[in-house]
DSSP file (Angstrom, degrees, kcal/mol; ACC not computed):
  #  RESIDUE AA STRUCTURE BP1 BP2  ACC     N-H-->O    O-->H-N    N-H-->O    O-->H-N    TCO  KAPPA ALPHA  PHI   PSI    X-CA   Y-CA   Z-CA
    1    1 A M              0   0    0      0, 0.0     2,-0.3     0, 0.0    21,-0.1   0.000 360.0 360.0 360.0 153.0   -2.6   -6.3  -11.8
    2    2 A R        -     0   0    0     11,-0.1     2,-0.4    19,-0.1     3,-0.1  -0.740 360.0-162.4-109.9 158.1   -4.1   -4.2  -14.6
    3    3 A N  B    S-A   12   0A   0      9,-0.7     9,-1.6     1,-0.3     3,-0.1  -0.880  70.1 -24.5-136.7 102.9   -2.5   -2.3  -17.4
    4    4 A G  S    S+     0   0    0     -2,-0.4    -1,-0.3     1,-0.2     6,-0.0  -0.127 112.4  51.0  79.4 173.1   -4.8    0.2  -18.9
    5    5 A G  S    S-     0   0    0      6,-0.2     2,-0.3    -3,-0.1     6,-0.3  -0.199  95.2 -76.8  61.1-153.4   -8.6    0.0  -18.7
    6    6 A S        -     0   0    0      4,-2.5     4,-0.1    -3,-0.1    -3,-0.1  -0.951  27.4-113.4-140.5 161.5  -10.1   -0.6  -15.3
    7    7 A L  S    S+     0   0    0     -2,-0.3     4,-0.1     1,-0.2    -1,-0.1   0.857 114.8  47.0 -63.2 -34.2  -10.4   -3.6  -13.0
    8    8 A A  S    S+     0   0    0      2,-0.1    -1,-0.2    -3,-0.0     3,-0.1   0.845 125.6  18.2 -79.1 -33.7  -14.2   -3.6  -13.4
    9    9 A D  S    S-     0   0    0      1,-0.3     2,-0.3     0, 0.0    -2,-0.1   0.878 117.7 -27.2-105.7 -73.8  -14.6   -3.3  -17.1
   10   10 A D        +     0   0    0     -4,-0.1    -4,-2.5     2,-0.0     2,-0.3  -0.997  49.1 175.6-152.6 146.6  -11.6   -4.1  -19.4
   11   11 A A        -     0   0    0     -2,-0.3    -7,-0.2    -6,-0.3    -6,-0.2  -0.991  37.2-102.1-151.4 151.5   -7.9   -4.1  -19.2
   12   12 A D  B     -A    3   0A   0     -9,-1.6    -9,-0.7    -2,-0.3     2,-0.4  -0.502  40.4-155.3 -70.2 144.6   -5.0   -5.1  -21.5
   13   13 A Y        +     0   0    0     -2,-0.2     2,-0.3   -11,-0.1     3,-0.1  -0.986  24.7 152.5-129.1 132.3   -3.5   -8.4  -20.4
   14   14 A S     >  -     0   0    0     -2,-0.4     4,-2.4     1,-0.1     5,-0.2  -0.963  44.3-130.9-152.0 143.8   -0.1   -9.7  -21.0
   15   15 A E  H  > S+     0   0    0     -2,-0.3     4,-2.4     1,-0.2     5,-0.2   0.878 110.1  53.7 -58.7 -38.5    2.0  -12.2  -19.0
   16   16 A E  H  > S+     0   0    0      2,-0.2     4,-2.4     1,-0.2    -1,-0.2   0.935 109.8  45.4 -64.7 -47.1    4.9   -9.9  -19.1
   17   17 A E  H  > S+     0   0    0      1,-0.2     4,-2.8     2,-0.2     5,-0.2   0.881 112.1  53.0 -64.5 -37.3    3.0   -6.9  -17.7
   18   18 A L  H  X S+     0   0    0     -4,-2.4     4,-2.4     2,-0.2    -1,-0.2   0.922 110.0  47.7 -61.9 -44.4    1.5   -9.2  -15.1
   19   19 A A  H  X S+     0   0    0     -4,-2.4     4,-2.2     2,-0.2    -2,-0.2   0.904 113.1  48.1 -64.2 -42.0    4.9  -10.4  -14.0
   20   20 A V  H  X S+     0   0    0     -4,-2.4     4,-2.3     2,-0.2    -2,-0.2   0.937 113.3  47.1 -64.0 -47.0    6.3   -6.8  -13.9
   21   21 A S  H  X S+     0   0    0     -4,-2.8     4,-2.5     1,-0.2    -2,-0.2   0.888 111.2  52.0 -63.0 -39.3    3.3   -5.6  -11.8
   22   22 A Y  H  X S+     0   0    0     -4,-2.4     4,-2.9    -5,-0.2    -1,-0.2   0.917 109.7  48.9 -63.2 -43.3    3.6   -8.5   -9.5
   23   23 A R  H  X S+     0   0    0     -4,-2.2     4,-2.7     2,-0.2    -2,-0.2   0.901 110.9  50.7 -63.6 -40.5    7.3   -7.8   -8.9
   24   24 A V  H  X S+     0   0    0     -4,-2.3     4,-2.4     2,-0.2    -2,-0.2   0.945 113.7  44.3 -62.6 -47.8    6.6   -4.1   -8.2
   25   25 A L  H  X S+     0   0    0     -4,-2.5     4,-2.7     1,-0.2     5,-0.3   0.922 114.1  49.8 -62.9 -44.0    3.9   -5.0   -5.7
   26   26 A A  H  X S+     0   0    0     -4,-2.9     4,-2.8     1,-0.2     5,-0.2   0.898 111.3  49.8 -61.9 -40.6    6.0   -7.6   -4.1
   27   27 A D  H  X S+     0   0    0     -4,-2.7     4,-2.7    -5,-0.2     5,-0.2   0.923 112.4  47.2 -63.1 -44.2    8.9   -5.2   -3.8
   28   28 A Q  H  X S+     0   0    0     -4,-2.4     4,-2.3     2,-0.2    -2,-0.2   0.939 116.9  41.6 -64.3 -47.7    6.7   -2.5   -2.3
   29   29 A V  H  X S+     0   0    0     -4,-2.7     4,-2.8     2,-0.2     5,-0.2   0.914 116.1  50.0 -67.6 -42.2    5.2   -4.9    0.3
   30   30 A G  H  X S+     0   0    0     -4,-2.8     4,-2.6    -5,-0.3    -2,-0.2   0.909 111.5  48.5 -61.7 -42.5    8.5   -6.6    1.0
   31   31 A N  H  X S+     0   0    0     -4,-2.7     4,-1.8    -5,-0.2    -1,-0.2   0.916 112.3  48.9 -63.6 -43.7   10.2   -3.2    1.5
   32   32 A L  H  X S+     0   0    0     -4,-2.3     4,-2.1    -5,-0.2    -2,-0.2   0.934 113.4  46.4 -62.0 -46.4    7.4   -2.1    3.8
   33   33 A L  H  X S+     0   0    0     -4,-2.8     4,-1.6     1,-0.2    -2,-0.2   0.895 110.4  52.5 -64.4 -40.3    7.6   -5.3    5.9
   34   34 A S  H  < S+     0   0    0     -4,-2.6    -1,-0.2    -5,-0.2    -2,-0.2   0.862 110.5  49.3 -65.6 -32.7   11.3   -5.3    6.1
   35   35 A R  H >< S+     0   0    0     -4,-1.8     3,-1.0     1,-0.2     6,-0.3   0.909 113.0  44.1 -71.6 -41.8   11.2   -1.7    7.5
   36   36 A I  H 3< S+     0   0    0     -4,-2.1    -1,-0.2     1,-0.2    -2,-0.2   0.699 117.8  46.2 -78.5 -15.5    8.6   -2.3   10.1
   37   37 A A  T 3< S+     0   0    0     -4,-1.6    -1,-0.2    -5,-0.2    -2,-0.2   0.198  84.9 127.9-106.5  15.3   10.3   -5.6   11.2
   38   38 A S  S <> S-     0   0    0     -3,-1.0     4,-3.1     1,-0.1     3,-0.3  -0.335  72.9-114.5 -69.4 152.9   13.8   -4.1   11.3
   39   39 A P  H  > S+     0   0    0      0, 0.0     4,-2.5     0, 0.0     5,-0.2   0.863 117.0  57.2 -55.0 -36.6   15.9   -4.6   14.4
   40   40 A K  H  > S+     0   0    0      2,-0.2     4,-0.7     1,-0.2    -4,-0.1   0.919 112.9  39.2 -61.6 -43.4   15.8   -0.8   15.0
   41   41 A V  H >4 S+     0   0    0     -3,-0.3     3,-0.8    -6,-0.3     4,-0.4   0.925 115.5  51.2 -72.9 -44.5   12.0   -0.8   15.0
   42   42 A L  H >< S+     0   0    0     -4,-3.1     3,-1.2     1,-0.3    -2,-0.2   0.853 103.8  59.3 -62.6 -34.5   11.6   -4.1   16.9
   43   43 A K  H 3< S+     0   0    0     -4,-2.5    -1,-0.3    -5,-0.3    -2,-0.2   0.816 104.3  51.6 -62.7 -29.5   14.0   -2.8   19.6
   44   44 A K  T X< S+     0   0    0     -3,-0.8     3,-2.8    -4,-0.7    -1,-0.3   0.517  79.6 128.8 -85.1  -5.4   11.6    0.1   20.2
   45   45 A M  T <  S+     0   0    0     -3,-1.2    -3,-0.0    -4,-0.4    -4,-0.0  -0.235  77.1  17.8 -54.5 134.5    8.6   -2.2   20.6
   46   46 A G  T 3  S+     0   0    0      1,-0.0    -1,-0.3     3,-0.0    -2,-0.1   0.325 115.0  75.2  86.2  -8.0    6.8   -1.4   23.8
   47   47 A T    <   +     0   0    0     -3,-2.8    -2,-0.2     2,-0.1     2,-0.1   0.211  62.0 129.6-120.0  15.4    8.4    2.0   24.1
   48   48 A F        +     0   0    0     -4,-0.2     2,-0.3     2,-0.0    -3,-0.0  -0.415  30.0 178.0 -69.4 143.6    6.5    3.9   21.5
   49   49 A D    >   -     0   0    0     -2,-0.1     3,-2.3     0, 0.0     4,-0.4  -0.817  49.9 -84.1-132.1 179.3    5.1    7.2   22.4
   50   50 A D  G >  S+     0   0    0      1,-0.3     3,-1.1    -2,-0.3    -2,-0.0   0.770 123.8  64.8 -58.8 -25.9    3.2    9.8   20.4
   51   51 A G  G 3  S+     0   0    0      1,-0.2    -1,-0.3     3,-0.1    -3,-0.0   0.689  96.0  58.4 -70.1 -17.6    6.4   11.3   19.1
   52   52 A D  G <  S+     0   0    0     -3,-2.3    -1,-0.2     2,-0.1     2,-0.2   0.522  84.2 106.2 -87.9  -6.4    7.2    8.1   17.3
   53   53 A R    <   -     0   0    0     -3,-1.1     2,-1.0    -4,-0.4     3,-0.1  -0.496  66.7-139.5 -80.3 142.0    4.1    8.1   15.2
   54   54 A D     >  -     0   0    0     -2,-0.2     4,-2.6     1,-0.2     5,-0.2  -0.843  19.9-170.1 -95.5  96.7    4.1    9.0   11.5
   55   55 A I  H  > S+     0   0    0     -2,-1.0     4,-2.6     1,-0.2     5,-0.2   0.855  80.8  54.7 -60.9 -38.8    1.0   11.1   11.4
   56   56 A E  H  > S+     0   0    0      2,-0.2     4,-2.0     1,-0.2    -1,-0.2   0.926 112.1  42.8 -63.0 -44.7    0.9   11.3    7.6
   57   57 A V  H  > S+     0   0    0      2,-0.2     4,-2.4     1,-0.2    -2,-0.2   0.903 113.2  53.3 -67.7 -40.7    1.0    7.5    7.2
   58   58 A E  H  X S+     0   0    0     -4,-2.6     4,-2.5     1,-0.2    -2,-0.2   0.903 108.9  49.2 -61.1 -41.2   -1.5    7.1   10.0
   59   59 A E  H  X S+     0   0    0     -4,-2.6     4,-2.6     2,-0.2    -1,-0.2   0.903 110.5  50.7 -64.9 -41.0   -3.9    9.5    8.3
   60   60 A K  H  X S+     0   0    0     -4,-2.0     4,-2.3     1,-0.2    -2,-0.2   0.898 112.0  47.3 -63.1 -39.9   -3.6    7.7    5.0
   61   61 A L  H  X S+     0   0    0     -4,-2.4     4,-2.4     2,-0.2    -2,-0.2   0.894 112.1  49.0 -70.3 -39.1   -4.3    4.4    6.7
   62   62 A N  H  X S+     0   0    0     -4,-2.5     4,-1.8     2,-0.2    -2,-0.2   0.923 113.6  46.9 -63.8 -43.4   -7.3    5.8    8.6
   63   63 A D  H  X S+     0   0    0     -4,-2.6     4,-2.6     1,-0.2    -2,-0.2   0.889 110.2  54.3 -63.7 -39.0   -8.6    7.2    5.3
   64   64 A L  H  X S+     0   0    0     -4,-2.3     4,-3.1     2,-0.2     5,-0.3   0.921 104.9  53.1 -61.5 -44.8   -8.0    3.9    3.6
   65   65 A R  H  X S+     0   0    0     -4,-2.4     4,-2.5     1,-0.2     5,-0.2   0.933 111.8  45.5 -56.0 -46.9  -10.0    2.0    6.2
   66   66 A D  H  X S+     0   0    0     -4,-1.8     4,-2.4     1,-0.2    -1,-0.2   0.903 114.1  48.5 -64.6 -41.6  -13.0    4.3    5.6
   67   67 A R  H  X S+     0   0    0     -4,-2.6     4,-2.3     2,-0.2    -2,-0.2   0.917 113.7  46.0 -65.7 -43.7  -12.6    4.1    1.8
   68   68 A V  H  X S+     0   0    0     -4,-3.1     4,-2.8     2,-0.2     5,-0.2   0.931 113.9  48.2 -66.8 -45.0  -12.3    0.3    1.7
   69   69 A C  H  X S+     0   0    0     -4,-2.5     4,-2.0    -5,-0.3    -2,-0.2   0.926 112.9  49.0 -60.6 -44.1  -15.3   -0.1    4.1
   70   70 A G  H  X S+     0   0    0     -4,-2.4     4,-0.8    -5,-0.2    -1,-0.2   0.904 113.0  47.1 -62.3 -41.7  -17.4    2.3    2.0
   71   71 A A  H ><>S+     0   0    0     -4,-2.3     5,-3.2     1,-0.2     3,-0.8   0.919 112.3  49.0 -66.0 -43.3  -16.5    0.5   -1.2
   72   72 A M  H ><5S+     0   0    0     -4,-2.8     3,-1.6     1,-0.2    -1,-0.2   0.814 101.3  63.9 -69.6 -29.3  -17.2   -2.9    0.3
   73   73 A E  H 3<5S+     0   0    0     -4,-2.0    -1,-0.2     1,-0.3    -2,-0.2   0.803 110.9  38.6 -63.0 -27.5  -20.6   -1.8    1.6
   74   74 A V  T <<5S-     0   0    0     -4,-0.8    -1,-0.3    -3,-0.8    -2,-0.2   0.103 119.9-109.5-109.1  21.0  -21.7   -1.2   -2.0
   75   75 A F  T < 5 +     0   0    0     -3,-1.6     2,-0.9     1,-0.2    -3,-0.2   0.823  69.6 145.8  58.4  36.1  -19.9   -4.3   -3.3
   76   76 A A     >< +     0   0    0     -5,-3.2     4,-2.0     1,-0.2     3,-0.2  -0.567   8.5 158.9-101.6  66.7  -17.3   -2.2   -5.1
   77   77 A G  H  > S+     0   0    0     -2,-0.9     4,-2.7     1,-0.2     5,-0.2   0.842  70.8  58.2 -59.1 -35.6  -14.4   -4.6   -4.6
   78   78 A T  H  > S+     0   0    0     -3,-0.2     4,-2.6     1,-0.2    -1,-0.2   0.935 106.9  46.8 -59.9 -47.0  -12.5   -3.1   -7.5
   79   79 A R  H  > S+     0   0    0      1,-0.2     4,-2.1     2,-0.2    -1,-0.2   0.879 111.4  52.3 -63.7 -38.1  -12.6    0.4   -5.9
   80   80 A A  H  X S+     0   0    0     -4,-2.0     4,-2.1     2,-0.2    -2,-0.2   0.934 111.3  46.5 -62.9 -46.5  -11.5   -1.1   -2.6
   81   81 A C  H  X S+     0   0    0     -4,-2.7     4,-2.6     1,-0.2     5,-0.2   0.916 111.3  51.3 -62.5 -44.0   -8.5   -2.9   -4.3
   82   82 A E  H  X S+     0   0    0     -4,-2.6     4,-2.2     1,-0.2    -1,-0.2   0.885 108.9  52.0 -61.4 -38.0   -7.5    0.3   -6.2
   83   83 A S  H  X S+     0   0    0     -4,-2.1     4,-2.1     2,-0.2    -1,-0.2   0.912 110.4  48.0 -64.1 -42.9   -7.6    2.2   -2.9
   84   84 A I  H  X S+     0   0    0     -4,-2.1     4,-2.6     1,-0.2     5,-0.2   0.941 112.9  47.4 -63.2 -47.9   -5.3   -0.3   -1.2
   85   85 A L  H  X S+     0   0    0     -4,-2.6     4,-2.3     1,-0.2    -1,-0.2   0.870 109.9  54.2 -63.2 -36.3   -2.8   -0.3   -4.1
   86   86 A E  H  X S+     0   0    0     -4,-2.2     4,-2.3    -5,-0.2    -1,-0.2   0.926 111.3  44.0 -62.8 -45.0   -2.9    3.5   -4.2
   87   87 A V  H  X S+     0   0    0     -4,-2.1     4,-2.7     2,-0.2     5,-0.3   0.923 112.9  50.7 -68.8 -43.8   -1.9    3.8   -0.5
   88   88 A V  H  X S+     0   0    0     -4,-2.6     4,-2.4     1,-0.2     5,-0.2   0.927 112.8  48.4 -57.7 -43.6    0.7    1.1   -0.7
   89   89 A S  H  X S+     0   0    0     -4,-2.3     4,-1.9    -5,-0.2    -2,-0.2   0.908 114.2  44.1 -64.5 -43.0    2.2    2.9   -3.7
   90   90 A T  H  < S+     0   0    0     -4,-2.3    -1,-0.2     2,-0.2    -2,-0.2   0.840 115.8  47.0 -74.9 -31.5    2.2    6.3   -2.1
   91   91 A V  H  < S+     0   0    0     -4,-2.7     9,-2.1    -5,-0.2    -2,-0.2   0.898 120.5  38.2 -73.5 -40.0    3.6    5.1    1.3
   92   92 A C  H  < S+     0   0    0     -4,-2.4    -2,-0.2    -5,-0.3    -3,-0.2   0.718 130.2  29.0 -84.2 -21.4    6.3    3.0   -0.3
   93   93 A H     <  +     0   0    0     -4,-1.9    -1,-0.2    -5,-0.2    -2,-0.1  -0.409  64.6 150.9-135.9  59.6    7.1    5.5   -3.1
   94   94 A P  S    S-     0   0    0      0, 0.0    -1,-0.1     0, 0.0    -2,-0.1   0.912  94.7 -23.3 -60.8 -41.4    6.4    9.0   -1.9
   95   95 A Q  S    S+     0   0    0      3,-0.3     2,-0.2    -3,-0.1    -2,-0.1   0.321 134.3  24.8-147.0  -1.3    9.1   10.5   -4.1
   96   96 A S  S    S-     0   0    0      2,-0.4    -1,-0.1    -4,-0.1     0, 0.0  -0.774  93.1 -83.1-148.6-168.1   11.5    7.7   -4.8
   97   97 A S  S    S+     0   0    0     -2,-0.2     2,-0.4    -4,-0.1    -4,-0.1   0.265  97.2  92.4 -92.0  13.1   11.7    3.9   -4.9
   98   98 A Q  S    S-     0   0    0    -67,-0.0    -2,-0.4     3,-0.0    -3,-0.3  -0.836  80.2-115.1-106.7 144.0   12.2    3.6   -1.1
   99   99 A C        -     0   0    0     -2,-0.4    -7,-0.2    -6,-0.1     2,-0.2  -0.458  41.8-101.5 -68.0 147.3    9.5    3.2    1.5
  100  100 A S        -     0   0    0     -9,-2.1     2,-0.3    -2,-0.1    -1,-0.1  -0.508  38.8-140.2 -70.3 139.1    9.1    6.2    3.8
  101  101 A S              0   0    0     -2,-0.2    -1,-0.0     1,-0.1   -65,-0.0  -0.733 360.0 360.0-101.8 151.9   10.8    5.5    7.1
  102  102 A T              0   0    0     -2,-0.3    -1,-0.1   -67,-0.1    -2,-0.0   0.442 360.0 360.0 -92.6 360.0    9.4    6.5   10.5
C-alpha cells in the first residue's frame, strides 16, 4: 500500500503505514466476503432474480472491468491496481465503515 506519492513513481514508506493499510484492506475484503457468504445470501442461491441485483455495485464492477482491461492493455499495472482499490473502498465504505448490503 502506498502513503503519499504514487505507485509508479515514489511513495513514502513505513512499516507502520504498511501494517495499517494492510489491515484496512483486509477488513474491507473480509467484510465484503462475509456479507456475500452470509447464510441469508447463501440461502437465496439459485433463487436470484433481477430484483435482487444491486445495480449500482454491478455498474461499478462493469466499469472496473473495462478500466482494468484498458490499463493492462497499455501495461499500466499501477493504474489497474488503483482502480481495484478505489472500487473496493467505495463499495465497502460508501458513507461508513460498513460494506453496502444488497
